[in-house]
C-alpha positions, 0 to 999 in steps of 0.5 A: 880277647877271643870268643869262647864259651863255658857252662856253669850252673845250668847256664851257657855263657858265650863270650864274643869278640865284636870285632869278629862278630858284629852285634847285629849278626849276634842279634840275628843268630840269637833270634834263630834260637829264641824257641829253645833258649832264654837269652840275656846280653851283657858286656861292652859292644866295643870290647866283648859281648857276653850272652847268657843262655838258659835252656827252655827245656831240660833236654838241651845239651849246652856244649852242643848248643854252643857249637850250633850257635857258633856255626849259625853265627859264622853262617849269618856273618858270612851271608851279611858280609857277602850281601854288604860286598855286593849290595851296589851290584844287586841294587843296580840289577834291580833298578835295571829290571824295574826300569826295563819296562820304561825304555826312557828311564832305562836309557837315563839309568844307563847314562848315569851308571856308565858315562858315554854308554849311548 
C-alpha cells in the first residue's frame, strides 16, 4: 500500500502510508497549507491515511500542490526523525548549559551522566 495522489472533480485526494509518514507529521504538514486549502482526513491510521484537499482559491493547480505537499512532508518527517534521534544529546547539552551557572549542580550532573568523571 503506497502513497500517492489523484485529482478528481476539483479535489485532490492524497493517500498516505502511515508506516512511512506518521500521522503527527501529516498534521504538521497540513498545518503549513491551511491558508490555501480545506482538508478532510479519513482512513485508518494504521493502514492508510486519506487526505481530501479542496483549494480556497480557484487559481491553485492541484497537481503542483500535491508535489509541494509531499516535498514539505518529507522535509518535516526528516526534521522530526533527526530531532528524535538527537533529543537525548540536546537535552543533556541544555542541562549542562543551565547548570553551568551553579557549579555544584554541574558536578552532580556530570557524575550522573559519566560515572567516575571526577
